[in-house]
C-alpha positions in Angstrom: 251.7 298.6 158.9 252.7 298.3 162.6 251.9 294.6 162.6 254.2 294.0 159.6 256.9 296.0 161.3 256.4 294.1 164.6 256.4 290.7 162.9 259.7 291.4 161.1 261.3 292.6 164.3 260.2 289.5 166.2 261.6 287.2 163.4 264.9 289.1 163.1 265.5 289.2 166.9 264.6 285.5 167.3 266.9 284.4 164.5 269.7 286.7 165.7 269.5 284.8 169.0 269.6 281.5 167.3 266.2 280.5 168.6 263.5 278.5 166.9 259.9 279.3 166.8 259.3 276.1 168.8 261.7 277.3 171.5 259.9 280.7 171.6 256.5 279.1 171.8 257.6 276.8 174.7 258.9 279.8 176.7 255.6 281.6 176.1 253.4 278.5 176.8 251.7 278.8 173.4 251.6 276.7 170.3 254.3 277.0 167.7 251.6 277.9 165.2 250.4 280.8 167.3 253.9 282.2 167.5 254.4 281.6 163.8 251.3 283.7 163.2 252.9 286.6 165.2 256.0 286.5 162.9 254.0 286.3 159.7 251.6 289.1 160.8 248.5 287.0 160.7 248.0 287.6 164.4 249.1 290.3 166.8 250.2 289.2 170.3 248.4 290.6 173.3 250.2 293.3 175.3 251.1 290.8 178.0 252.5 288.3 175.5 254.4 291.1 173.7 256.0 292.1 177.0 257.0 288.5 177.6 258.5 288.3 174.1 260.5 291.5 174.6 261.8 290.1 177.8 262.8 286.8 176.3 264.5 288.4 173.3 266.0 291.2 175.5 264.8 294.0 173.2 263.7 297.3 174.7 260.0 297.9 174.3 260.6 301.5 173.4 262.8 300.5 170.5 260.1 298.4 168.9 257.1 300.6 169.8 258.8 303.8 168.7 261.1 302.5 166.0 264.2 303.8 167.8 267.5 302.3 167.0 269.1 299.8 169.3 271.2 301.9 171.7 274.7 300.7 172.8 275.5 300.7 176.5 277.5 303.9 176.0 274.5 305.6 174.3 272.3 304.5 177.3 274.9 305.8 179.7 275.0 309.2 177.9 271.2 309.5 177.8 271.0 308.6 181.5 273.6 311.3 182.3 271.7 313.8 180.2 268.5 313.1 182.0 270.1 313.6 185.4 271.0 317.2 184.4 268.8 320.1 185.4 266.6 321.6 182.7 269.0 324.6 182.4 272.0 322.3 182.1 270.2 320.2 179.4 269.5 323.4 177.4 273.2 324.4 177.7 274.3 321.0 176.5 271.9 321.0 173.5 273.1 324.5 172.6 276.7 323.3 172.7 275.9 320.3 170.5 274.0 322.5 168.0 276.9 325.0 167.9 279.3 322.1 167.2 277.1 320.6 164.5 276.3 323.8 162.6 279.5 325.8 162.9 
């Protein structure tokens, strides 16, 4: 199941960036057929190759590996701010958000 999910993400992100399989394979120093196999789910790239692909396509690894949505820069800023809070402050923020959602 993960391999099907991964292959679809790789194809979607490559197409979204107007790249061909040939261009991707050249950047990865592999054959076009090998890259095509990644996108069709016939083969799964090694972790090293996967990291290279994520870098080329500029997709966060955590998005693909955890199925998280693609965050906007504002989302990332907010998450960064949240993680800089103390544990107590985080709890207070979460309680505030919950009270706003459920009141």
